[in-house]
C-alpha positions as CSV (number, residue, x, y, z in Angstrom):
1,M,66.2,2.0,38.4
2,S,66.3,0.6,34.9
3,T,64.2,-2.0,33.4
4,H,65.9,-4.6,31.1
5,V,63.8,-5.6,28.1
6,S,65.0,-8.5,26.0
7,E,63.4,-9.5,22.8
8,S,63.7,-12.8,21.0
9,S,61.8,-14.8,18.4
10,G,60.2,-18.1,18.8
11,T,57.0,-20.1,18.7
12,G,56.9,-21.4,22.2
13,G,59.4,-19.8,24.5
14,S,56.8,-19.7,27.4
15,S,54.4,-22.1,28.8
16,A,51.8,-19.2,28.7
17,T,51.8,-19.1,24.9
18,P,48.5,-20.1,23.3
19,H,48.6,-23.6,22.1
20,G,45.8,-23.3,19.4
21,R,45.3,-20.8,16.6
22,R,41.8,-21.6,15.4
23,S,40.7,-17.9,15.4
24,K,40.6,-16.1,12.0
25,V,42.4,-13.2,13.7
26,W,45.8,-15.1,13.4
27,E,45.7,-14.6,9.6
28,H,46.5,-10.9,10.3
29,F,49.5,-11.5,12.6
30,E,53.0,-12.9,11.9
31,Q,53.3,-16.7,12.3
32,D,56.0,-16.5,14.9
33,L,55.5,-14.8,18.3
34,V,58.2,-12.6,19.9
35,I,59.2,-12.7,23.5
36,V,59.4,-9.3,25.2
37,G,60.4,-9.4,28.9
38,D,59.4,-13.1,29.1
39,V,55.9,-12.3,27.7
40,P,54.9,-13.7,24.3
41,K,53.7,-11.0,21.8
42,A,51.9,-11.3,18.5
43,V,53.1,-9.0,15.7
44,C,50.5,-7.2,13.5
45,K,51.3,-7.7,9.8
46,Y,50.1,-4.2,9.0
47,C,51.6,-1.9,11.6
48,A,54.1,-4.3,13.4
49,M,52.5,-3.5,16.8
50,K,53.2,-6.1,19.4
51,L,50.3,-7.3,21.5
52,T,50.4,-9.6,24.5
53,C,49.2,-13.1,23.7
54,T,49.0,-15.6,26.6
55,R,46.5,-18.2,27.5
56,R,45.0,-15.9,30.1
57,S,44.7,-12.9,27.8
58,G,43.3,-14.9,24.8
59,T,42.8,-13.1,21.5
60,S,40.4,-10.3,22.6
61,S,43.1,-7.6,22.2
62,L,44.1,-9.0,18.8
63,L,40.5,-9.0,17.6
64,S,40.0,-5.4,18.8
65,H,43.2,-4.3,17.1
66,I,42.3,-5.6,13.7
67,S,38.6,-4.7,13.9
68,E,39.0,-1.2,15.3
69,S,42.5,0.1,16.2
70,C,44.9,-0.6,13.4
71,R,44.8,2.3,10.9
72,L,46.8,0.5,8.2
73,V,44.1,-2.2,7.7
74,E,42.3,-1.5,4.4
75,A,38.6,-1.0,4.6
76,E,37.8,-4.1,2.5
77,V,40.1,-6.3,4.6
78,R,38.5,-5.0,7.8
79,A,35.0,-5.6,6.4
80,A,35.8,-9.1,5.4
81,F,37.3,-9.8,8.9
82,L,34.3,-8.4,10.7
83,A,32.1,-10.6,8.6
84,T,33.9,-13.7,9.9
85,L,33.1,-12.6,13.5
86,K,29.3,-12.9,12.8
87,K,27.8,-16.1,14.1
88,K,26.9,-18.5,11.2
89,P,24.2,-21.1,11.2
90,S,26.9,-23.8,11.3
91,D,28.1,-22.3,14.7
92,V,24.7,-23.1,16.2
93,G,24.2,-26.6,15.0
94,F,22.8,-25.9,11.5
95,V,21.1,-28.8,9.8
96,F,20.2,-28.5,6.1
97,D,16.5,-29.0,5.5
98,A,15.8,-29.7,1.8
99,K,12.0,-29.5,2.2
100,K,12.2,-26.0,3.8
101,S,14.7,-24.8,1.2
102,R,12.4,-25.9,-1.6
103,Q,9.4,-24.1,0.0
104,L,11.5,-20.9,0.4
105,M,12.7,-21.2,-3.2
106,T,9.0,-21.5,-4.3
107,K,8.1,-18.4,-2.4
108,Y,11.0,-16.5,-3.8
109,C,9.9,-17.5,-7.3
110,I,6.4,-16.1,-6.7
111,H,7.5,-13.0,-4.9
112,A,10.3,-12.1,-7.3
113,E,8.3,-13.0,-10.4
114,I,10.9,-15.5,-11.7
115,A,10.1,-17.2,-14.9
116,F,9.8,-20.9,-14.6
117,K,12.2,-21.6,-17.4
118,K,15.0,-20.0,-15.4
119,F,15.1,-23.2,-13.3
120,D,16.1,-25.2,-16.4
121,D,19.2,-23.1,-16.9
122,P,22.3,-25.4,-16.5
123,Y,24.2,-22.8,-14.4
124,F,21.3,-22.7,-11.9
125,E,21.9,-26.4,-11.0
126,E,25.7,-25.8,-10.8
127,W,25.1,-22.8,-8.5
128,M,22.9,-24.8,-6.2
129,D,25.3,-27.7,-6.2
130,S,28.2,-25.4,-5.2
131,M,26.2,-24.3,-2.1
132,Q,24.5,-27.6,-1.1
133,P,25.3,-30.7,-3.1
134,T,22.5,-32.6,-1.4
135,F,19.8,-30.2,-2.7
136,K,17.9,-31.8,-5.6
137,V,17.2,-29.2,-8.3
138,V,13.8,-29.5,-9.9
139,G,12.7,-28.4,-13.3
140,R,10.3,-25.7,-14.5
141,H,7.2,-28.0,-14.5
142,T,7.8,-29.0,-10.9
143,V,8.4,-25.4,-9.8
144,R,5.2,-24.3,-11.5
145,N,3.3,-27.1,-9.6
146,D,5.0,-26.0,-6.3
147,C,3.9,-22.4,-6.9
148,I,0.3,-23.4,-7.4
149,L,0.4,-25.7,-4.4
150,T,1.8,-22.9,-2.3
151,H,-1.0,-20.6,-3.5
152,D,-3.6,-23.2,-2.6
153,E,-2.2,-23.6,1.0
154,M,-2.0,-19.8,1.5
155,K,-5.6,-19.5,0.1
156,E,-7.0,-21.9,2.7
157,Q,-5.3,-20.0,5.5
158,L,-6.7,-16.7,4.2
159,K,-10.1,-18.2,3.9
160,V,-10.1,-19.1,7.5
161,E,-9.1,-15.6,8.4
162,L,-11.8,-13.9,6.3
163,Q,-14.6,-16.2,7.4
164,S,-13.7,-15.8,11.1
165,L,-13.6,-12.0,11.0
166,D,-16.0,-10.2,13.3
167,S,-16.0,-7.2,11.0
168,R,-17.2,-6.7,7.4
169,I,-15.2,-6.7,4.2
170,C,-15.0,-4.0,1.6
171,L,-14.2,-4.9,-2.0
172,T,-12.6,-3.3,-5.1
173,S,-12.8,-4.7,-8.5
174,D,-11.7,-3.9,-12.1
175,M,-11.3,-5.5,-15.5
176,W,-8.1,-5.9,-17.6
177,T,-7.2,-7.3,-21.0
178,S,-4.0,-9.3,-21.1
179,V,-1.5,-9.8,-24.0
180,Q,-3.3,-13.0,-24.7
181,K,-6.4,-10.9,-25.4
182,L,-8.2,-12.5,-22.5
183,G,-10.3,-10.5,-20.1
184,Y,-9.4,-10.8,-16.4
185,M,-11.4,-9.6,-13.4
186,C,-9.5,-8.7,-10.2
187,V,-11.3,-8.7,-6.9
188,T,-9.5,-7.3,-3.8
189,A,-10.7,-7.5,-0.2
190,H,-10.1,-4.7,2.3
191,Y,-10.7,-5.1,6.0
192,I,-9.6,-4.0,9.4
193,D,-8.7,-6.9,11.7
194,A,-9.2,-7.2,15.5
195,N,-5.9,-5.4,16.1
196,F,-7.1,-2.4,14.0
197,V,-4.7,-3.1,11.2
198,L,-5.9,-2.4,7.7
199,K,-5.3,-5.3,5.3
200,K,-5.6,-5.7,1.5
201,K,-5.7,-9.1,-0.1
202,I,-6.4,-10.0,-3.8
203,I,-8.9,-12.8,-3.6
204,S,-9.6,-13.4,-7.3
205,F,-7.8,-12.9,-10.6
206,K,-9.8,-14.9,-13.0
207,D,-10.5,-14.7,-16.7
208,V,-14.0,-13.6,-17.7
209,K,-15.4,-14.5,-21.1
210,Y,-16.4,-11.7,-23.5
211,P,-18.7,-9.7,-23.7
212,H,-18.2,-8.2,-20.2
213,T,-21.9,-7.5,-19.7
214,K,-23.5,-6.7,-16.3
215,E,-24.6,-10.3,-16.1
216,A,-21.1,-11.6,-16.7
217,I,-19.6,-9.3,-14.1
218,E,-22.3,-10.1,-11.5
219,E,-21.9,-13.8,-12.1
220,A,-18.1,-13.7,-11.7
221,L,-18.4,-11.6,-8.5
222,S,-20.9,-14.0,-7.0
223,R,-18.9,-17.0,-7.9
224,C,-15.8,-15.5,-6.2
225,L,-17.7,-14.6,-3.0
226,T,-19.3,-18.1,-2.8
227,E,-15.9,-19.7,-3.3
228,W,-14.5,-17.7,-0.4
229,G,-17.6,-18.0,1.8
230,I,-17.9,-14.3,2.5
231,K,-21.0,-13.3,0.5
232,R,-22.9,-12.3,3.7
233,K,-19.9,-10.5,5.2
234,L,-19.7,-7.6,2.7
235,F,-19.9,-3.9,3.5
236,T,-19.2,-2.0,0.2
237,I,-17.7,-2.5,-3.2
238,T,-15.7,0.3,-5.0
239,L,-16.0,0.2,-8.8
240,D,-15.4,2.7,-11.7
241,N,-18.3,4.4,-13.3
242,A,-18.9,2.0,-16.3
243,A,-22.5,1.3,-17.0
244,N,-21.9,-2.5,-16.8
245,N,-20.5,-2.2,-13.3
246,T,-23.6,-0.2,-12.1
247,G,-25.9,-2.8,-13.7
248,A,-23.9,-5.7,-12.1
249,V,-24.3,-4.1,-8.6
250,K,-28.0,-3.7,-9.2
251,N,-28.4,-7.3,-10.2
252,F,-26.3,-8.5,-7.2
253,L,-28.6,-6.6,-4.8
254,E,-31.7,-7.9,-6.4
255,T,-30.8,-11.5,-6.9
256,Q,-28.3,-12.5,-4.3
257,D,-28.7,-13.4,-0.6
258,H,-26.2,-10.8,0.4
259,G,-26.9,-10.0,4.0
260,L,-25.9,-6.3,3.5
261,M,-26.8,-3.7,6.1
262,L,-29.8,-1.5,5.3
263,E,-30.4,-3.7,2.2
264,G,-27.2,-2.5,0.6
265,I,-28.3,1.2,0.1
266,D,-24.6,2.3,0.5
267,F,-23.1,-0.8,-1.0
268,H,-21.8,0.8,-4.3
269,V,-19.0,3.3,-3.9
270,R,-17.8,5.0,-7.1
271,C,-14.1,5.2,-7.7
272,C,-12.9,8.7,-6.9
273,A,-9.7,8.4,-9.0
274,H,-11.9,7.6,-12.0
275,I,-14.2,10.5,-11.4
276,L,-11.2,12.9,-11.1
277,N,-10.0,11.6,-14.4
278,L,-13.3,12.4,-16.1
279,I,-13.5,15.8,-14.5
280,V,-9.9,16.8,-15.7
281,Q,-10.3,15.3,-19.1
282,D,-13.5,17.4,-19.7
283,G,-11.5,20.5,-18.7
284,T,-8.3,19.9,-20.7
285,K,-10.2,19.9,-24.0
286,H,-10.3,23.7,-23.7
287,I,-6.5,24.0,-23.5
288,H,-5.8,21.6,-26.4
289,G,-3.7,24.1,-28.4
290,S,-0.9,24.8,-25.9
291,V,-0.8,21.1,-24.8
292,E,-0.6,19.9,-28.4
293,N,2.3,22.3,-29.1
294,I,4.3,20.9,-26.2
295,R,3.4,17.4,-27.2
296,D,4.7,18.0,-30.8
297,L,7.9,19.4,-29.4
298,F,8.4,16.4,-27.2
299,R,7.8,14.0,-30.1
300,H,10.3,15.8,-32.2
301,V,13.0,15.6,-29.6
302,N,12.3,11.9,-28.9
303,S,12.3,11.0,-32.6
304,S,16.1,10.4,-32.8
305,G,19.2,10.0,-30.7
306,G,20.8,13.1,-32.5
307,R,17.9,15.3,-31.5
308,I,18.0,14.1,-27.9
309,Q,21.7,14.9,-27.9
310,A,21.1,18.4,-29.3
311,F,18.4,19.0,-26.6
312,N,20.8,17.8,-23.9
313,A,23.5,20.2,-25.1
314,L,21.2,23.1,-24.8
315,A,20.1,21.8,-21.3
316,A,23.7,21.6,-20.2
317,N,24.4,25.2,-21.3
318,K,21.5,26.3,-19.1
319,G,22.6,24.2,-16.1
320,L,19.8,21.7,-16.3
321,P,20.2,17.9,-16.1
322,E,20.3,15.8,-19.3
323,K,17.4,13.6,-20.2
324,A,17.4,10.1,-21.8
325,G,14.2,11.2,-23.4
326,L,11.2,13.5,-22.7
327,A,8.2,11.9,-20.9
328,L,5.4,12.1,-23.5
329,D,1.9,11.8,-22.1
330,I,-0.9,9.4,-22.8
331,P,-3.9,11.6,-23.6
332,S,-6.4,9.3,-21.8
333,R,-4.4,9.5,-18.6
334,W,-4.7,13.1,-17.3
335,N,-2.0,12.9,-14.7
336,S,0.5,11.9,-17.4
337,T,-0.4,15.1,-19.2
338,F,0.1,17.1,-15.9
339,H,3.6,15.6,-15.5
340,M,4.5,16.4,-19.1
341,L,3.5,20.0,-18.6
342,V,5.5,20.2,-15.3
343,Q,8.6,18.9,-17.2
344,A,8.0,21.4,-20.1
345,I,7.9,24.3,-17.6
346,K,11.2,23.2,-16.1
347,Y,12.8,23.1,-19.6
348,K,11.0,26.1,-21.0
349,G,14.1,27.9,-22.1
350,V,15.6,24.8,-23.6
351,L,12.5,24.0,-25.6
352,N,12.2,27.5,-26.9
353,S,15.9,27.4,-28.0
354,Y,15.5,24.0,-29.5
355,A,12.3,25.0,-31.4
356,S,14.0,28.1,-32.9
357,E,17.1,26.2,-34.0
358,N,15.2,23.3,-35.6
359,G,12.4,25.2,-37.2
360,E,9.7,24.0,-34.9
361,V,6.8,26.0,-33.5
362,A,7.6,27.4,-30.0
363,L,5.1,28.5,-27.4
364,N,4.7,32.3,-27.1
365,A,4.9,34.1,-23.8
366,K,1.1,34.0,-23.3
367,E,0.9,30.3,-24.0
368,W,3.7,29.6,-21.4
369,V,1.7,31.7,-18.9
370,D,-1.4,29.6,-19.6
371,V,0.6,26.4,-19.2
372,E,2.0,27.6,-15.8
373,V,-1.5,28.6,-14.6
374,I,-2.9,25.2,-15.8
375,C,-0.2,23.3,-13.8
376,D,-0.9,25.3,-10.7
377,F,-4.6,24.6,-11.1
378,L,-4.2,20.9,-11.7
379,K,-1.9,20.5,-8.7
380,A,-4.9,20.2,-6.5
381,F,-6.2,17.3,-8.6
382,E,-2.8,15.6,-8.6
383,E,-2.7,15.8,-4.8
384,A,-6.3,14.5,-4.6
385,T,-5.5,11.6,-6.9
386,N,-2.5,10.6,-4.8
387,A,-4.6,10.8,-1.6
388,V,-7.4,8.6,-2.9
389,S,-5.0,6.1,-4.4
390,A,-3.5,4.9,-1.0
391,D,-4.5,1.4,-0.2
392,R,-2.3,0.6,2.9
393,K,-3.9,3.2,5.2
394,P,-7.5,4.4,5.7
395,T,-8.7,7.0,3.2
396,A,-12.4,7.1,3.6
397,H,-12.4,9.8,6.3
398,H,-10.5,12.2,4.0
399,F,-13.2,12.1,1.3
400,L,-15.2,15.2,2.3
401,H,-12.0,17.3,2.7
402,M,-10.7,16.1,-0.7
403,V,-14.0,17.0,-2.4
404,L,-14.2,20.4,-0.7
405,C,-10.6,21.2,-1.9
406,I,-11.5,20.3,-5.5
407,R,-14.7,22.3,-5.4
408,N,-12.9,25.4,-4.0
409,A,-10.3,25.1,-6.7
410,L,-13.1,25.1,-9.4
411,K,-14.9,28.1,-7.8
412,D,-11.7,30.1,-7.2
413,P,-11.7,33.2,-9.5
414,Q,-7.9,33.6,-9.5
415,W,-7.6,30.7,-12.0
416,K,-10.0,32.3,-14.5
417,V,-7.4,34.5,-16.1
418,N,-8.7,34.2,-19.6
419,A,-11.5,32.7,-21.7
420,D,-9.9,29.2,-22.0
421,M,-9.4,28.9,-18.2
422,M,-13.0,30.2,-17.7
423,N,-14.4,27.5,-20.0
424,L,-12.1,24.9,-18.4
425,S,-13.4,25.5,-14.9
426,I,-17.1,25.6,-16.2
427,S,-16.7,22.2,-17.9
428,M,-15.0,20.6,-15.0
429,G,-17.6,22.1,-12.6
430,T,-20.4,20.6,-14.6
431,K,-18.8,17.2,-14.5
432,F,-18.1,17.6,-10.8
433,D,-21.7,18.3,-10.0
434,K,-22.8,15.3,-12.0
435,Y,-21.0,12.9,-9.6
436,W,-20.4,14.9,-6.4
437,K,-23.5,17.1,-5.9
438,E,-24.5,16.8,-2.2
439,V,-27.3,14.4,-3.0
440,N,-24.9,12.1,-4.8
441,L,-22.3,11.8,-2.0
442,S,-21.9,8.3,-0.5
443,N,-23.3,7.9,3.0
444,A,-20.6,5.4,3.8
445,L,-17.9,8.0,3.1
446,V,-19.6,10.8,4.9
447,I,-20.1,8.7,8.0
448,A,-16.4,7.8,7.9
449,T,-15.7,11.5,8.4
450,I,-17.8,11.5,11.6
451,L,-15.7,8.6,12.9
452,D,-12.6,10.8,12.7
453,P,-12.4,12.2,16.3
454,R,-10.8,15.3,14.9
455,K,-13.8,16.1,12.8
456,K,-17.1,14.4,13.9
457,E,-20.4,16.3,13.2
458,E,-18.7,19.7,13.5
459,Y,-16.9,19.1,10.2
460,L,-20.1,17.8,8.7
461,N,-21.9,21.1,9.4
462,F,-18.8,23.1,8.2
463,F,-18.6,21.1,5.0
464,F,-22.3,21.4,4.0
465,E,-22.5,25.1,4.9
466,K,-19.7,25.7,2.3
467,Y,-20.9,23.0,-0.1
468,C,-24.7,23.7,-0.4
469,E,-25.9,26.7,-2.2
470,Q,-29.0,27.3,0.0
471,P,-29.1,27.3,3.8
472,F,-32.1,25.0,4.0
473,D,-30.2,22.5,1.8
474,T,-27.5,22.4,4.4
475,E,-29.9,21.6,7.3
476,E,-31.8,19.0,5.3
477,T,-28.7,17.2,4.1
478,V,-27.2,17.2,7.6
479,N,-30.4,15.8,9.0
480,V,-30.5,13.0,6.4
481,I,-26.9,12.0,7.3
482,S,-27.6,12.2,11.1
483,K,-30.5,9.8,10.6
484,A,-28.3,7.4,8.6
485,V,-25.6,7.5,11.3
486,R,-28.2,6.5,13.9
487,L,-29.7,3.7,11.8
488,Y,-26.2,2.2,11.4
489,Y,-25.4,2.8,15.1
490,D,-28.6,0.9,16.1
491,L,-27.7,-2.1,13.9
492,Y,-24.1,-2.2,15.3
493,E,-25.4,-1.9,18.8
494,Q,-27.7,-4.9,18.3
495,Q,-24.7,-6.9,16.9
496,I,-22.5,-6.0,19.9
497,K,-25.2,-7.0,22.4
498,R,-25.8,-10.3,20.6
499,R,-22.1,-11.1,20.7
500,S,-22.0,-10.1,24.3
501,N,-24.9,-12.3,25.2
502,E,-23.4,-15.2,23.3
503,H,-20.1,-14.7,25.2
504,S,-22.0,-14.5,28.5
505,V,-23.9,-17.8,27.8
506,S,-20.7,-19.5,26.8
507,R,-19.0,-18.2,30.0
508,E,-21.9,-19.3,32.2
509,A,-21.8,-22.7,30.7
510,R,-18.1,-23.0,31.7
511,I,-18.8,-21.7,35.2
512,N,-21.6,-24.3,35.6
513,M,-19.2,-27.1,35.0
514,G,-18.6,-27.9,38.7
515,S,-17.2,-24.5,39.8
516,P,-16.8,-24.5,43.6
517,V,-17.6,-20.8,43.8
518,L,-20.7,-21.0,41.5
519,G,-23.1,-19.2,43.8
520,K,-20.7,-16.3,44.6
521,R,-19.9,-15.6,40.9
522,K,-23.5,-15.9,39.9
523,L,-24.5,-13.3,42.5
524,E,-21.7,-11.0,41.4
525,E,-22.8,-11.1,37.8
526,E,-26.5,-10.5,38.7
527,F,-25.5,-7.5,40.7
528,A,-23.4,-6.2,37.8
529,Q,-26.4,-6.6,35.5
530,Y,-28.7,-4.9,38.0
531,R,-26.3,-1.9,38.3
532,S,-26.0,-1.6,34.5
533,R,-29.8,-1.5,34.3
534,R,-30.1,1.1,37.0
535,R,-27.4,3.3,35.3
536,A,-29.1,2.9,31.9
537,N,-32.4,4.2,33.4
538,T,-30.7,7.2,35.0
539,Q,-28.3,7.9,32.1
540,P,-30.1,7.5,28.8
541,R,-27.3,9.0,26.7
542,S,-26.1,6.6,24.1
543,E,-22.4,5.8,23.3
544,L,-22.9,7.8,20.1
545,D,-24.1,10.9,21.9
546,A,-21.3,10.7,24.4
547,Y,-18.7,10.4,21.5
548,L,-20.2,13.4,19.6
549,D,-20.4,15.5,22.8
550,E,-17.0,14.8,24.1
551,V,-14.5,17.5,23.3
552,F,-11.2,16.1,22.2
553,I,-8.1,18.1,22.9
554,E,-6.2,18.3,19.6
555,S,-2.9,17.2,21.2
556,S,-4.6,14.0,22.5
557,V,-5.4,13.0,18.9
558,G,-2.8,15.1,17.0
559,T,-1.2,13.2,14.2
560,T,-2.0,9.8,15.8
561,D,-3.0,7.3,13.2
562,I,-6.8,7.0,13.3
563,L,-6.8,3.2,13.7
564,T,-4.4,3.5,16.6
565,W,-6.8,6.0,18.2
566,W,-9.8,3.7,17.8
567,K,-7.8,0.7,19.1
568,S,-6.9,2.6,22.3
569,N,-10.6,3.7,22.7
570,A,-12.3,0.5,21.7
571,E,-13.3,-0.3,25.3
572,K,-14.7,3.1,25.8
573,Y,-16.7,3.1,22.6
574,P,-17.2,-0.6,21.6
575,V,-20.1,0.0,19.2
576,L,-18.4,2.9,17.4
577,A,-15.1,1.0,17.3
578,A,-16.9,-1.8,15.5
579,M,-18.4,0.8,13.1
580,A,-14.9,2.3,12.6
581,R,-13.5,-1.0,11.5
582,D,-16.0,-1.2,8.7
583,F,-16.4,2.4,7.6
584,L,-12.7,3.2,7.6
585,A,-11.9,0.2,5.5
586,V,-13.9,1.6,2.6
587,P,-11.3,2.3,-0.3
588,L,-11.9,5.5,-2.3
589,S,-10.5,4.1,-5.5
590,T,-9.9,0.8,-7.4
591,V,-6.2,1.5,-7.7
592,S,-5.4,-1.5,-5.5
593,S,-7.0,-3.8,-8.1
594,E,-5.5,-1.9,-11.0
595,S,-2.0,-2.4,-9.5
596,A,-2.6,-6.1,-9.8
597,F,-2.8,-5.7,-13.5
598,S,0.7,-4.2,-13.6
599,C,1.9,-7.3,-11.7
600,G,-0.1,-9.5,-14.1
601,G,1.4,-7.7,-17.1
602,R,4.9,-8.3,-15.9
603,I,4.3,-11.9,-15.1
604,L,2.4,-12.5,-18.4
605,G,5.0,-10.8,-20.6
606,D,5.7,-11.6,-24.2
607,T,8.0,-14.4,-23.2
608,R,5.4,-16.1,-20.9
609,A,2.2,-15.5,-23.0
610,S,1.4,-19.3,-22.8
611,L,0.8,-19.1,-19.0
612,K,-2.6,-20.6,-18.2
613,P,-5.2,-18.4,-16.4
614,H,-5.2,-20.6,-13.2
615,A,-1.3,-20.3,-13.0
616,L,-1.5,-16.6,-13.5
617,E,-4.0,-16.2,-10.7
618,A,-1.8,-18.3,-8.4
619,L,1.2,-16.1,-9.1
620,V,-0.6,-12.7,-8.8
621,C,-2.5,-13.6,-5.7
622,G,0.5,-15.4,-4.2
623,K,2.7,-12.4,-4.6
624,D,0.2,-10.2,-3.0
625,W,-0.2,-12.5,0.0
626,L,3.6,-12.8,0.4
627,L,4.3,-9.1,0.5
628,K,5.8,-8.1,3.9
629,V,4.2,-4.7,4.6
630,P,4.4,-2.9,8.0
631,S,1.0,-2.5,9.6
632,N,-0.9,0.7,8.5
633,E,1.8,1.5,6.0
634,G,1.3,4.6,3.9
635,S,3.0,8.0,3.4
636,S,1.3,11.2,4.1
637,T,1.2,11.9,0.4
638,G,-0.8,8.8,-0.4
639,G,-0.2,6.0,-2.8
640,P,0.8,5.9,-6.4
641,S,-0.9,8.0,-8.9
642,S,-3.9,6.5,-10.6
643,E,-3.7,6.1,-14.3
644,V,-7.1,5.0,-15.4
645,Q,-7.9,5.0,-19.1
646,V,-11.4,6.4,-19.6
647,Q,-13.8,7.5,-22.3
648,E,-17.4,8.7,-22.0
649,L,-19.8,8.0,-24.9
650,D,-23.4,8.9,-24.8
651,G,-23.4,9.2,-21.0
652,Q,-21.8,5.7,-20.6
653,I,-18.2,5.4,-19.4
654,V,-16.2,2.6,-20.9
């Protein structure tokens, strides 16, 4: 049996042929259909394949052929075709909203740090007109006013959030001098909300008149807290070790109605990143010679394009990547010196060859060994700086572990390979003891460690046994911390009971409003209260004791985020969960406030030096509030490195 197949050309040889060609897929098929065995077929322009095309079959096979099957369709053509298949706003009844577009443009301007003058560019108006002719383009003055208005609206929303918190707020603050030679004070709020999400919000970026005395700083801080209505909701403030900061905190505690717990005994937390800078800077004075030789070599290479080219030629011969320039350090920023030394070790052979060819002083074998030992030694400080610089995840419970790692590095004899390294470790150890002797450790940070279910009091005993020089010091220090924990616990327990009673009164008032089962519910509640009293009399163990005694299986906690753990155990340990929200929110460094200065420096560049302080605050705070950050964001390696410029003169840090 044979099958006869006839083929002819035509546009409508069958009543089954599609009558409309609105689909974009037809652009990829020949205009005329062909008839094969009385069935209309569409012919692919690329591979000439014939595909059935009837009213019943529709265009699904054609769409599949162009989007997936045809191997002769170029990648760019296929991508463009696939883009047409995506549903567009116009397909779902899109209506242009000029007000919404202007609001989004304002947010984009704030978030992307767009200069206001860009909106006066004639091509910007043409660009907007090409997309939506009905959108009225506004000038730079209107955009500036819109940005300030948007900031004010977001500020009111954030005010409500902060004032309605049932937890306390931790602060960080720092000072900055702009290109306008104006002094700015940044205040950042850190808190953990009811969903156990750590949040960071810049709440003030205002100019402070010189001189920046303790009175001026205390006044600016108090004014900020009054403006936001959160003066009596504070827990701690993290500041660097400048004498004016210490004086400002003392003035605040003595003169303000602060409502701090335990009269603010643990209110002031010293910036760990700043202390690390001071410790390392004291030590690196003893290795000045080797570091200065590397610094001189880097300067010589960077001094001209020809020298960089000569350096890169040597690097290429040794199979190393070329450099646009060598990263010279800033002596007042210790970690920039560390990164310079790391780079020098990588290009050691290149630097030696370059020095010999250009008559420069090269490091000898002993000096290179010293530099390598120094880098290995400073690695612990680099890791610690990164750890304390994170501001999108809790860091307070890592404090004791970080301090112990630094102390062990300073005491480790393997680093003391020569007199210079011996003197380095002694100098750094002296500075370490000045700030982190056991009697100087912040109670707030020590208690945060206890609130880590993987550590608790066991780690406290382990830490002080290794940390204290005498056994009786260990016992005495642990007892002091244990008393502090219970003092705080009692205060939080009273707060939880007060909130519970207020909730019960409110609930009873609702029940009494004509409930038909009033008598039954009242009896049930009375019985529940009676049972609770009975159990309290027979089981006197507190929630704190139960938590400390409970043995947690490592796998049940594991690598779980600590806030996630407390959220899931909040009903079991309500008082401790409330404590965790405050103690785990304590930041170890002021890096979050310092990062605002980088943003302020970009916004207030040389081309925008006339920007007024209130407009700068609106842009810096507005950008911070608009950041879309996943909850509890943060990598295991911590945040960006701290680069705090510090000096110490006559015992005062400036």
